[in-house]
All heavy atoms as TSV, in Angstrom:
chain	resi	resn	atom	element	x	y	z
A	1	MET	N	N	139.274	104.779	121.165
A	1	MET	CA	C	138.353	105.732	120.593
A	1	MET	C	C	138.287	105.594	119.068
A	1	MET	O	O	137.216	105.545	118.508
A	1	MET	CB	C	138.792	107.152	121.011
A	1	MET	CG	C	137.832	108.215	120.639
A	1	MET	SD	S	136.448	108.185	121.786
A	1	MET	CE	C	135.725	109.718	121.449
A	2	GLN	N	N	139.440	105.557	118.440
A	2	GLN	CA	C	139.489	105.431	116.985
A	2	GLN	C	C	138.929	104.073	116.546
A	2	GLN	O	O	138.261	103.973	115.530
A	2	GLN	CB	C	140.922	105.602	116.503
A	2	GLN	CG	C	141.029	105.764	115.002
A	2	GLN	CD	C	142.462	106.043	114.581
A	2	GLN	OE1	O	143.389	105.861	115.357
A	2	GLN	NE2	N	142.642	106.479	113.362
A	3	HIS	N	N	139.203	103.037	117.336
A	3	HIS	CA	C	138.700	101.696	117.034
A	3	HIS	C	C	137.169	101.679	117.073
A	3	HIS	O	O	136.532	101.060	116.230
A	3	HIS	CB	C	139.281	100.676	118.026
A	3	HIS	CG	C	138.772	99.286	117.823
A	3	HIS	ND1	N	139.081	98.560	116.703
A	3	HIS	CD2	C	137.969	98.496	118.583
A	3	HIS	CE1	C	138.484	97.380	116.778
A	3	HIS	NE2	N	137.812	97.325	117.929
A	4	GLN	N	N	136.594	102.383	118.056
A	4	GLN	CA	C	135.143	102.444	118.192
A	4	GLN	C	C	134.527	103.152	116.976
A	4	GLN	O	O	133.507	102.738	116.457
A	4	GLN	CB	C	134.768	103.155	119.483
A	4	GLN	CG	C	133.289	103.090	119.801
A	4	GLN	CD	C	132.955	103.748	121.128
A	4	GLN	OE1	O	133.805	104.362	121.752
A	4	GLN	NE2	N	131.720	103.622	121.561
A	5	SER	N	N	135.156	104.215	116.533
A	5	SER	CA	C	134.672	104.956	115.368
A	5	SER	C	C	134.727	104.079	114.121
A	5	SER	O	O	133.797	104.091	113.313
A	5	SER	CB	C	135.515	106.209	115.171
A	5	SER	OG	O	135.108	106.889	114.009
A	6	LYS	N	N	135.806	103.324	113.976
A	6	LYS	CA	C	135.944	102.427	112.829
A	6	LYS	C	C	134.877	101.342	112.861
A	6	LYS	O	O	134.269	101.012	111.847
A	6	LYS	CB	C	137.340	101.806	112.831
A	6	LYS	CG	C	137.692	101.060	111.577
A	6	LYS	CD	C	139.139	100.603	111.609
A	6	LYS	CE	C	139.529	99.947	110.314
A	6	LYS	NZ	N	140.934	99.512	110.318
A	7	LEU	N	N	134.619	100.804	114.044
A	7	LEU	CA	C	133.599	99.776	114.211
A	7	LEU	C	C	132.218	100.337	113.877
A	7	LEU	O	O	131.417	99.681	113.213
A	7	LEU	CB	C	133.623	99.230	115.641
A	7	LEU	CG	C	132.642	98.118	115.969
A	7	LEU	CD1	C	132.927	96.888	115.104
A	7	LEU	CD2	C	132.732	97.751	117.441
A	8	GLN	N	N	131.962	101.560	114.314
A	8	GLN	CA	C	130.674	102.191	114.041
A	8	GLN	C	C	130.494	102.428	112.537
A	8	GLN	O	O	129.410	102.225	112.001
A	8	GLN	CB	C	130.560	103.505	114.804
A	8	GLN	CG	C	129.162	104.103	114.776
A	8	GLN	CD	C	129.026	105.315	115.666
A	8	GLN	OE1	O	130.008	105.841	116.160
A	8	GLN	NE2	N	127.812	105.761	115.874
A	9	LYS	N	N	131.552	102.819	111.850
A	9	LYS	CA	C	131.479	103.013	110.395
A	9	LYS	C	C	131.175	101.697	109.695
A	9	LYS	O	O	130.387	101.656	108.746
A	9	LYS	CB	C	132.787	103.599	109.873
A	9	LYS	CG	C	132.966	105.067	110.183
A	9	LYS	CD	C	134.261	105.599	109.607
A	9	LYS	CE	C	134.471	107.059	109.959
A	9	LYS	NZ	N	135.732	107.582	109.413
A	10	GLN	N	N	131.788	100.618	110.164
A	10	GLN	CA	C	131.523	99.307	109.569
A	10	GLN	C	C	130.069	98.898	109.790
A	10	GLN	O	O	129.432	98.355	108.887
A	10	GLN	CB	C	132.466	98.256	110.157
A	10	GLN	CG	C	133.892	98.373	109.681
A	10	GLN	CD	C	134.823	97.378	110.367
A	10	GLN	OE1	O	134.507	96.859	111.431
A	10	GLN	NE2	N	135.967	97.136	109.751
A	11	GLN	N	N	129.555	99.175	110.989
A	11	GLN	CA	C	128.157	98.851	111.271
A	11	GLN	C	C	127.218	99.676	110.400
A	11	GLN	O	O	126.205	99.179	109.903
A	11	GLN	CB	C	127.855	99.081	112.754
A	11	GLN	CG	C	128.485	98.059	113.664
A	11	GLN	CD	C	128.302	98.397	115.136
A	11	GLN	OE1	O	128.066	99.549	115.497
A	11	GLN	NE2	N	128.446	97.385	115.987
A	12	ASN	N	N	127.570	100.940	110.205
A	12	ASN	CA	C	126.754	101.801	109.339
A	12	ASN	C	C	126.772	101.295	107.906
A	12	ASN	O	O	125.737	101.276	107.229
A	12	ASN	CB	C	127.250	103.240	109.390
A	12	ASN	CG	C	126.901	103.943	110.684
A	12	ASN	OD1	O	126.058	103.475	111.438
A	12	ASN	ND2	N	127.568	105.049	110.953
A	13	LYS	N	N	127.939	100.869	107.428
A	13	LYS	CA	C	128.036	100.331	106.064
A	13	LYS	C	C	127.211	99.066	105.931
A	13	LYS	O	O	126.505	98.866	104.934
A	13	LYS	CB	C	129.497	100.048	105.702
A	13	LYS	CG	C	130.290	101.276	105.372
A	13	LYS	CD	C	131.718	100.923	104.966
A	13	LYS	CE	C	132.548	102.159	104.678
A	13	LYS	NZ	N	133.922	101.817	104.289
A	14	ALA	N	N	127.269	98.197	106.954
A	14	ALA	CA	C	126.489	96.966	106.931
A	14	ALA	C	C	124.995	97.279	106.922
A	14	ALA	O	O	124.219	96.656	106.197
A	14	ALA	CB	C	126.848	96.089	108.127
A	15	SER	N	N	124.597	98.268	107.709
A	15	SER	CA	C	123.199	98.681	107.757
A	15	SER	C	C	122.755	99.256	106.411
A	15	SER	O	O	121.674	98.936	105.913
A	15	SER	CB	C	122.998	99.711	108.854
A	15	SER	OG	O	121.670	100.174	108.869
A	16	ASP	N	N	123.598	100.087	105.825
A	16	ASP	CA	C	123.287	100.667	104.511
A	16	ASP	C	C	123.178	99.576	103.452
A	16	ASP	O	O	122.280	99.608	102.607
A	16	ASP	CB	C	124.360	101.683	104.104
A	16	ASP	CG	C	124.318	102.960	104.943
A	16	ASP	OD1	O	123.314	103.173	105.645
A	16	ASP	OD2	O	125.303	103.723	104.885
A	17	LEU	N	N	124.065	98.611	103.515
A	17	LEU	CA	C	124.042	97.507	102.558
A	17	LEU	C	C	122.755	96.701	102.713
A	17	LEU	O	O	122.115	96.344	101.711
A	17	LEU	CB	C	125.265	96.609	102.755
A	17	LEU	CG	C	125.406	95.429	101.802
A	17	LEU	CD1	C	125.478	95.905	100.351
A	17	LEU	CD2	C	126.637	94.619	102.150
A	18	GLU	N	N	122.360	96.464	103.943
A	18	GLU	CA	C	121.119	95.723	104.186
A	18	GLU	C	C	119.917	96.494	103.649
A	18	GLU	O	O	119.023	95.913	103.028
A	18	GLU	CB	C	120.948	95.463	105.682
A	18	GLU	CG	C	119.765	94.580	106.005
A	18	GLU	CD	C	119.646	94.279	107.482
A	18	GLU	OE1	O	120.660	94.240	108.188
A	18	GLU	OE2	O	118.496	94.075	107.924
A	19	LYS	N	N	119.908	97.802	103.865
A	19	LYS	CA	C	118.813	98.634	103.346
A	19	LYS	C	C	118.770	98.582	101.821
A	19	LYS	O	O	117.699	98.495	101.222
A	19	LYS	CB	C	118.964	100.077	103.819
A	19	LYS	CG	C	118.654	100.270	105.278
A	19	LYS	CD	C	118.898	101.712	105.705
A	19	LYS	CE	C	118.727	101.891	107.188
A	19	LYS	NZ	N	119.057	103.256	107.632
A	20	LEU	N	N	119.941	98.639	101.188
A	20	LEU	CA	C	119.996	98.561	99.725
A	20	LEU	C	C	119.502	97.215	99.222
A	20	LEU	O	O	118.769	97.135	98.230
A	20	LEU	CB	C	121.425	98.812	99.229
A	20	LEU	CG	C	121.900	100.254	99.272
A	20	LEU	CD1	C	123.384	100.327	98.923
A	20	LEU	CD2	C	121.091	101.124	98.330
A	21	GLU	N	N	119.875	96.148	99.915
A	21	GLU	CA	C	119.419	94.814	99.515
A	21	GLU	C	C	117.905	94.699	99.639
A	21	GLU	O	O	117.239	94.126	98.774
A	21	GLU	CB	C	120.116	93.743	100.356
A	21	GLU	CG	C	121.573	93.570	99.993
A	21	GLU	CD	C	122.329	92.633	100.928
A	21	GLU	OE1	O	121.803	92.292	102.011
A	21	GLU	OE2	O	123.447	92.238	100.569
A	22	GLN	N	N	117.341	95.283	100.705
A	22	GLN	CA	C	115.889	95.273	100.878
A	22	GLN	C	C	115.203	96.071	99.773
A	22	GLN	O	O	114.178	95.662	99.232
A	22	GLN	CB	C	115.510	95.842	102.252
A	22	GLN	CG	C	115.859	94.944	103.403
A	22	GLN	CD	C	115.604	95.603	104.749
A	22	GLN	OE1	O	115.320	96.801	104.838
A	22	GLN	NE2	N	115.717	94.818	105.809
A	23	GLU	N	N	115.786	97.197	99.433
A	23	GLU	CA	C	115.206	98.027	98.376
A	23	GLU	C	C	115.284	97.324	97.029
A	23	GLU	O	O	114.332	97.359	96.243
A	23	GLU	CB	C	115.931	99.369	98.313
A	23	GLU	CG	C	115.246	100.362	97.406
A	23	GLU	CD	C	115.816	101.763	97.508
A	23	GLU	OE1	O	116.511	102.081	98.478
A	23	GLU	OE2	O	115.548	102.540	96.579
A	24	ILE	N	N	116.395	96.657	96.764
A	24	ILE	CA	C	116.538	95.895	95.518
A	24	ILE	C	C	115.487	94.800	95.458
A	24	ILE	O	O	114.837	94.600	94.424
A	24	ILE	CB	C	117.964	95.320	95.387
A	24	ILE	CG1	C	118.947	96.444	95.091
A	24	ILE	CG2	C	118.033	94.247	94.306
A	24	ILE	CD1	C	120.405	96.034	95.193
A	25	PHE	N	N	115.305	94.078	96.564
A	25	PHE	CA	C	114.292	93.022	96.608
A	25	PHE	C	C	112.905	93.598	96.333
A	25	PHE	O	O	112.144	93.057	95.529
A	25	PHE	CB	C	114.313	92.317	97.975
A	25	PHE	CG	C	113.255	91.277	98.117
A	25	PHE	CD1	C	113.396	90.037	97.511
A	25	PHE	CD2	C	112.103	91.530	98.854
A	25	PHE	CE1	C	112.406	89.071	97.634
A	25	PHE	CE2	C	111.112	90.574	98.977
A	25	PHE	CZ	C	111.261	89.337	98.365
A	26	TYR	N	N	112.590	94.730	96.983
A	26	TYR	CA	C	111.294	95.374	96.775
A	26	TYR	C	C	111.102	95.762	95.305
A	26	TYR	O	O	110.057	95.518	94.719
A	26	TYR	CB	C	111.177	96.607	97.683
A	26	TYR	CG	C	109.989	97.479	97.365
A	26	TYR	CD1	C	108.715	97.118	97.780
A	26	TYR	CD2	C	110.133	98.660	96.625
A	26	TYR	CE1	C	107.615	97.908	97.476
A	26	TYR	CE2	C	109.045	99.442	96.317
A	26	TYR	CZ	C	107.785	99.064	96.749
A	26	TYR	OH	O	106.694	99.836	96.432
A	27	LEU	N	N	112.144	96.353	94.723
A	27	LEU	CA	C	112.046	96.787	93.324
A	27	LEU	C	C	111.907	95.602	92.379
A	27	LEU	O	O	111.159	95.659	91.395
A	27	LEU	CB	C	113.264	97.634	92.951
A	27	LEU	CG	C	113.325	99.007	93.617
A	27	LEU	CD1	C	114.649	99.678	93.322
A	27	LEU	CD2	C	112.163	99.880	93.187
A	28	GLU	N	N	112.604	94.511	92.675
A	28	GLU	CA	C	112.469	93.306	91.854
A	28	GLU	C	C	111.041	92.765	91.916
A	28	GLU	O	O	110.483	92.340	90.898
A	28	GLU	CB	C	113.470	92.233	92.289
A	28	GLU	CG	C	114.896	92.556	91.894
A	28	GLU	CD	C	115.916	91.586	92.479
A	28	GLU	OE1	O	115.597	90.886	93.468
A	28	GLU	OE2	O	117.035	91.541	91.947
A	29	GLU	N	N	110.449	92.798	93.097
A	29	GLU	CA	C	109.057	92.348	93.245
A	29	GLU	C	C	108.110	93.272	92.474
A	29	GLU	O	O	107.161	92.809	91.837
A	29	GLU	CB	C	108.662	92.282	94.725
A	29	GLU	CG	C	109.369	91.192	95.492
A	29	GLU	CD	C	109.095	89.804	94.965
A	29	GLU	OE1	O	107.917	89.467	94.738
A	29	GLU	OE2	O	110.063	89.039	94.764
A	30	GLU	N	N	108.362	94.563	92.532
A	30	GLU	CA	C	107.532	95.518	91.785
A	30	GLU	C	C	107.656	95.279	90.280
A	30	GLU	O	O	106.670	95.360	89.555
A	30	GLU	CB	C	107.920	96.958	92.132
A	30	GLU	CG	C	107.477	97.397	93.498
A	30	GLU	CD	C	105.967	97.374	93.680
A	30	GLU	OE1	O	105.255	97.961	92.849
A	30	GLU	OE2	O	105.514	96.740	94.647
A	31	ILE	N	N	108.855	94.987	89.820
A	31	ILE	CA	C	109.070	94.684	88.403
A	31	ILE	C	C	108.275	93.459	87.999
A	31	ILE	O	O	107.628	93.440	86.939
A	31	ILE	CB	C	110.576	94.501	88.098
A	31	ILE	CG1	C	111.284	95.853	88.167
A	31	ILE	CG2	C	110.789	93.849	86.736
A	31	ILE	CD1	C	112.804	95.757	88.145
A	32	LYS	N	N	108.279	92.422	88.833
A	32	LYS	CA	C	107.495	91.211	88.544
A	32	LYS	C	C	106.015	91.548	88.421
A	32	LYS	O	O	105.335	91.074	87.507
A	32	LYS	CB	C	107.697	90.163	89.641
A	32	LYS	CG	C	109.036	89.485	89.613
A	32	LYS	CD	C	109.150	88.489	90.771
A	32	LYS	CE	C	110.546	87.935	90.892
A	32	LYS	NZ	N	110.689	87.040	92.055
A	33	LYS	N	N	105.514	92.370	89.353
A	33	LYS	CA	C	104.102	92.751	89.323
A	33	LYS	C	C	103.781	93.530	88.050
A	33	LYS	O	O	102.747	93.313	87.414
A	33	LYS	CB	C	103.752	93.602	90.543
A	33	LYS	CG	C	103.726	92.838	91.841
A	33	LYS	CD	C	103.444	93.777	93.004
A	33	LYS	CE	C	103.605	93.095	94.341
A	33	LYS	NZ	N	103.421	94.028	95.464
A	34	LEU	N	N	104.668	94.448	87.670
A	34	LEU	CA	C	104.432	95.249	86.465
A	34	LEU	C	C	104.478	94.397	85.208
A	34	LEU	O	O	103.688	94.594	84.288
A	34	LEU	CB	C	105.457	96.379	86.382
A	34	LEU	CG	C	105.289	97.490	87.412
A	34	LEU	CD1	C	106.484	98.432	87.368
A	34	LEU	CD2	C	103.999	98.250	87.187
A	35	LYS	N	N	105.398	93.430	85.174
A	35	LYS	CA	C	105.463	92.534	84.017
A	35	LYS	C	C	104.187	91.721	83.895
A	35	LYS	O	O	103.668	91.524	82.790
A	35	LYS	CB	C	106.686	91.613	84.127
A	35	LYS	CG	C	107.986	92.298	83.793
A	35	LYS	CD	C	109.153	91.336	83.861
A	35	LYS	CE	C	110.463	92.011	83.471
A	35	LYS	NZ	N	111.597	91.078	83.541
A	36	GLN	N	N	103.679	91.247	85.027
A	36	GLN	CA	C	102.434	90.477	85.004
A	36	GLN	C	C	101.274	91.349	84.544
A	36	GLN	O	O	100.464	90.936	83.726
A	36	GLN	CB	C	102.144	89.883	86.389
A	36	GLN	CG	C	100.917	89.016	86.425
A	36	GLN	CD	C	100.991	87.812	85.515
A	36	GLN	OE1	O	102.053	87.249	85.301
A	36	GLN	NE2	N	99.872	87.429	84.952
A	37	ALA	N	N	101.208	92.565	85.056
A	37	ALA	CA	C	100.143	93.488	84.646
A	37	ALA	C	C	100.260	93.797	83.156
A	37	ALA	O	O	99.253	93.903	82.448
A	37	ALA	CB	C	100.212	94.769	85.467
A	38	ASN	N	N	101.487	93.923	82.667
A	38	ASN	CA	C	101.716	94.184	81.257
A	38	ASN	C	C	101.230	93.009	80.400
A	38	ASN	O	O	100.625	93.215	79.348
A	38	ASN	CB	C	103.206	94.437	81.014
A	38	ASN	CG	C	103.490	94.939	79.626
A	38	ASN	OD1	O	102.692	95.648	79.039
A	38	ASN	ND2	N	104.633	94.544	79.077
A	39	LYS	N	N	101.486	91.788	80.862
A	39	LYS	CA	C	101.010	90.609	80.129
A	39	LYS	C	C	99.494	90.594	80.045
A	39	LYS	O	O	98.920	90.325	78.981
A	39	LYS	CB	C	101.494	89.326	80.815
A	39	LYS	CG	C	102.953	89.034	80.623
A	39	LYS	CD	C	103.350	87.745	81.349
A	39	LYS	CE	C	104.837	87.497	81.268
A	39	LYS	NZ	N	105.231	86.301	82.022
A	40	VAL	N	N	98.839	90.900	81.158
A	40	VAL	CA	C	97.383	90.917	81.194
A	40	VAL	C	C	96.853	91.980	80.234
A	40	VAL	O	O	95.922	91.729	79.465
A	40	VAL	CB	C	96.874	91.159	82.634
A	40	VAL	CG1	C	95.383	91.429	82.656
A	40	VAL	CG2	C	97.217	89.972	83.522
A	41	THR	N	N	97.457	93.149	80.268
A	41	THR	CA	C	97.037	94.227	79.369
A	41	THR	C	C	97.252	93.840	77.908
A	41	THR	O	O	96.385	94.087	77.063
A	41	THR	CB	C	97.813	95.523	79.689
A	41	THR	OG1	O	97.565	95.874	81.053
A	41	THR	CG2	C	97.387	96.655	78.794
A	42	GLN	N	N	98.382	93.214	77.614
A	42	GLN	CA	C	98.667	92.797	76.237
A	42	GLN	C	C	97.645	91.771	75.754
A	42	GLN	O	O	97.186	91.840	74.613
A	42	GLN	CB	C	100.086	92.202	76.163
A	42	GLN	CG	C	100.564	91.958	74.756
A	42	GLN	CD	C	100.688	93.227	73.938
A	42	GLN	OE1	O	101.059	94.270	74.449
A	42	GLN	NE2	N	100.356	93.146	72.673
A	43	ILE	N	N	97.255	90.853	76.628
A	43	ILE	CA	C	96.239	89.855	76.266
A	43	ILE	C	C	94.916	90.541	75.967
A	43	ILE	O	O	94.237	90.203	74.992
A	43	ILE	CB	C	96.092	88.802	77.385
A	43	ILE	CG1	C	97.345	87.914	77.420
A	43	ILE	CG2	C	94.836	87.967	77.206
A	43	ILE	CD1	C	97.440	87.013	78.627
A	44	ARG	N	N	94.544	91.524	76.792
A	44	ARG	CA	C	93.288	92.259	76.560
A	44	ARG	C	C	93.323	92.991	75.223
A	44	ARG	O	O	92.342	93.001	74.477
A	44	ARG	CB	C	93.042	93.253	77.688
A	44	ARG	CG	C	92.615	92.612	78.973
A	44	ARG	CD	C	92.323	93.649	80.033
A	44	ARG	NE	N	91.948	93.001	81.274
A	44	ARG	CZ	C	92.232	93.468	82.473
A	44	ARG	NH1	N	92.874	94.609	82.614
A	44	ARG	NH2	N	91.858	92.809	83.554
A	45	ILE	N	N	94.461	93.610	74.911
A	45	ILE	CA	C	94.596	94.332	73.639
A	45	ILE	C	C	94.467	93.363	72.469
A	45	ILE	O	O	93.759	93.634	71.491
A	45	ILE	CB	C	95.941	95.091	73.585
A	45	ILE	CG1	C	95.924	96.258	74.571
A	45	ILE	CG2	C	96.246	95.571	72.168
A	45	ILE	CD1	C	97.274	96.907	74.781
A	46	GLU	N	N	95.138	92.218	72.568
A	46	GLU	CA	C	95.061	91.220	71.489
A	46	GLU	C	C	93.636	90.707	71.319
A	46	GLU	O	O	93.166	90.529	70.191
A	46	GLU	CB	C	96.021	90.064	71.778
A	46	GLU	CG	C	97.479	90.459	71.634
A	46	GLU	CD	C	98.449	89.371	72.082
A	46	GLU	OE1	O	98.005	88.246	72.396
A	46	GLU	OE2	O	99.658	89.657	72.121
A	47	ARG	N	N	92.950	90.491	72.436
A	47	ARG	CA	C	91.565	90.010	72.375
A	47	ARG	C	C	90.673	91.043	71.696
A	47	ARG	O	O	89.855	90.706	70.832
A	47	ARG	CB	C	91.071	89.700	73.784
A	47	ARG	CG	C	89.699	89.060	73.798
A	47	ARG	CD	C	89.268	88.644	75.188
A	47	ARG	NE	N	90.118	87.561	75.660
A	47	ARG	CZ	C	90.443	87.364	76.928
A	47	ARG	NH1	N	90.009	88.176	77.868
A	47	ARG	NH2	N	91.203	86.355	77.288
A	48	LYS	N	N	90.827	92.309	72.072
A	48	LYS	CA	C	90.020	93.375	71.450
A	48	LYS	C	C	90.334	93.485	69.954
A	48	LYS	O	O	89.440	93.695	69.138
A	48	LYS	CB	C	90.269	94.721	72.133
A	48	LYS	CG	C	89.696	94.817	73.516
A	48	LYS	CD	C	88.183	94.814	73.475
A	48	LYS	CE	C	87.603	94.935	74.865
A	48	LYS	NZ	N	86.151	94.853	74.861
A	49	SER	N	N	91.595	93.336	69.603
A	49	SER	CA	C	91.987	93.391	68.201
A	49	SER	C	C	91.328	92.267	67.410
A	49	SER	O	O	90.830	92.486	66.296
A	49	SER	CB	C	93.514	93.300	68.079
A	49	SER	OG	O	93.902	93.287	66.738
A	50	LEU	N	N	91.325	91.075	67.981
A	50	LEU	CA	C	90.677	89.946	67.310
A	50	LEU	C	C	89.173	90.165	67.177
A	50	LEU	O	O	88.574	89.844	66.136
A	50	LEU	CB	C	90.958	88.650	68.061
A	50	LEU	CG	C	92.386	88.133	67.964
A	50	LEU	CD1	C	92.587	86.957	68.911
A	50	LEU	CD2	C	92.734	87.736	66.536
A	51	GLU	N	N	88.557	90.724	68.227
A	51	GLU	CA	C	87.122	91.028	68.148
A	51	GLU	C	C	86.844	92.042	67.047
A	51	GLU	O	O	85.863	91.915	66.308
A	51	GLU	CB	C	86.621	91.558	69.492
A	51	GLU	CG	C	86.556	90.517	70.578
A	51	GLU	CD	C	86.188	91.104	71.942
A	51	GLU	OE1	O	85.890	92.312	72.029
A	51	GLU	OE2	O	86.220	90.350	72.921
A	52	LEU	N	N	87.711	93.035	66.923
A	52	LEU	CA	C	87.544	94.053	65.886
A	52	LEU	C	C	87.718	93.442	64.499
A	52	LEU	O	O	86.941	93.738	63.569
A	52	LEU	CB	C	88.551	95.189	66.106
A	52	LEU	CG	C	88.385	96.439	65.261
A	52	LEU	CD1	C	87.008	97.050	65.453
A	52	LEU	CD2	C	89.465	97.448	65.608
A	53	GLN	N	N	88.712	92.590	64.334
A	53	GLN	CA	C	88.911	91.911	63.050
A	53	GLN	C	C	87.702	91.058	62.697
A	53	GLN	O	O	87.232	91.062	61.548
A	53	GLN	CB	C	90.158	91.027	63.097
A	53	GLN	CG	C	91.457	91.791	63.124
A	53	GLN	CD	C	92.642	90.865	63.249
A	53	GLN	OE1	O	92.559	89.680	62.969
A	53	GLN	NE2	N	93.766	91.409	63.701
A	54	LYS	N	N	87.174	90.338	63.675
A	54	LYS	CA	C	85.993	89.497	63.466
A	54	LYS	C	C	84.796	90.357	63.047
A	54	LYS	O	O	84.053	89.993	62.114
A	54	LYS	CB	C	85.693	88.735	64.754
A	54	LYS	CG	C	84.537	87.788	64.662
A	54	LYS	CD	C	84.358	87.066	65.997
A	54	LYS	CE	C	83.112	86.217	66.010
A	54	LYS	NZ	N	82.895	85.585	67.315
A	55	TYR	N	N	84.640	91.501	63.709
A	55	TYR	CA	C	83.546	92.406	63.372
A	55	TYR	C	C	83.646	92.872	61.927
A	55	TYR	O	O	82.673	92.817	61.169
A	55	TYR	CB	C	83.560	93.610	64.333
A	55	TYR	CG	C	82.650	94.737	63.892
A	55	TYR	CD1	C	81.286	94.679	64.124
A	55	TYR	CD2	C	83.158	95.853	63.222
A	55	TYR	CE1	C	80.443	95.696	63.716
A	55	TYR	CE2	C	82.326	96.886	62.807
A	55	TYR	CZ	C	80.975	96.795	63.052
A	55	TYR	OH	O	80.151	97.803	62.634
A	56	TRP	N	N	84.845	93.317	61.524
A	56	TRP	CA	C	84.994	93.834	60.162
A	56	TRP	C	C	84.877	92.734	59.122
A	56	TRP	O	O	84.343	92.968	58.031
A	56	TRP	CB	C	86.319	94.590	60.014
A	56	TRP	CG	C	86.212	95.965	60.600
A	56	TRP	CD1	C	86.814	96.431	61.714
A	56	TRP	CD2	C	85.398	97.036	60.109
A	56	TRP	NE1	N	86.442	97.731	61.957
A	56	TRP	CE2	C	85.556	98.131	60.971
A	56	TRP	CE3	C	84.539	97.173	59.019
A	56	TRP	CZ2	C	84.919	99.340	60.791
A	56	TRP	CZ3	C	83.885	98.387	58.832
A	56	TRP	CH2	C	84.072	99.452	59.712
A	57	LEU	N	N	85.322	91.548	59.421
A	57	LEU	CA	C	85.127	90.436	58.492
A	57	LEU	C	C	83.640	90.145	58.292
A	57	LEU	O	O	83.185	89.908	57.162
A	57	LEU	CB	C	85.860	89.178	58.978
A	57	LEU	CG	C	87.383	89.207	58.847
A	57	LEU	CD1	C	87.989	88.003	59.539
A	57	LEU	CD2	C	87.816	89.264	57.379
A	58	LYS	N	N	82.895	90.223	59.391
A	58	LYS	CA	C	81.457	90.004	59.319
A	58	LYS	C	C	80.789	91.124	58.523
A	58	LYS	O	O	79.928	90.873	57.668
A	58	LYS	CB	C	80.890	89.941	60.736
A	58	LYS	CG	C	79.443	89.556	60.803
A	58	LYS	CD	C	78.986	89.414	62.241
A	58	LYS	CE	C	77.529	89.043	62.327
A	58	LYS	NZ	N	77.070	88.913	63.715
A	59	VAL	N	N	81.166	92.377	58.798
A	59	VAL	CA	C	80.589	93.524	58.098
A	59	VAL	C	C	80.887	93.461	56.608
A	59	VAL	O	O	80.046	93.770	55.762
A	59	VAL	CB	C	81.112	94.848	58.709
A	59	VAL	CG1	C	80.782	96.051	57.813
A	59	VAL	CG2	C	80.546	95.066	60.098
A	60	LEU	N	N	82.109	93.057	56.268
A	60	LEU	CA	C	82.504	93.010	54.854
A	60	LEU	C	C	82.021	91.737	54.164
A	60	LEU	O	O	82.238	91.568	52.963
A	60	LEU	CB	C	84.029	93.137	54.756
A	60	LEU	CG	C	84.594	94.477	55.220
A	60	LEU	CD1	C	86.114	94.438	55.241
A	60	LEU	CD2	C	84.094	95.618	54.359
A	61	GLY	N	N	81.393	90.845	54.890
A	61	GLY	CA	C	80.786	89.672	54.281
A	61	GLY	C	C	81.710	88.492	54.099
A	61	GLY	O	O	81.489	87.647	53.235
A	62	PHE	N	N	82.746	88.396	54.885
A	62	PHE	CA	C	83.657	87.246	54.755
A	62	PHE	C	C	83.282	86.164	55.718
A	62	PHE	O	O	82.779	86.201	56.708
A	62	PHE	CB	C	85.101	87.662	55.015
A	62	PHE	CG	C	85.682	88.465	53.891
A	62	PHE	CD1	C	85.719	89.851	53.931
A	62	PHE	CD2	C	86.203	87.823	52.771
A	62	PHE	CE1	C	86.246	90.587	52.894
A	62	PHE	CE2	C	86.735	88.554	51.720
A	62	PHE	CZ	C	86.764	89.950	51.789
């Protein structure tokens, strides 16, 4: 009886560990997606900034 309980606890720990590993993998993938989205957003901001600089240079006659 005690052996069965110990075995069940080990199985539960293994199951919990597997769930944690899956969650870590999911979160790592989400981080990759967010980093990529951040890069795209940063490129858009830089492009808009350059367009604004170009506009003001043109307006100021440079």
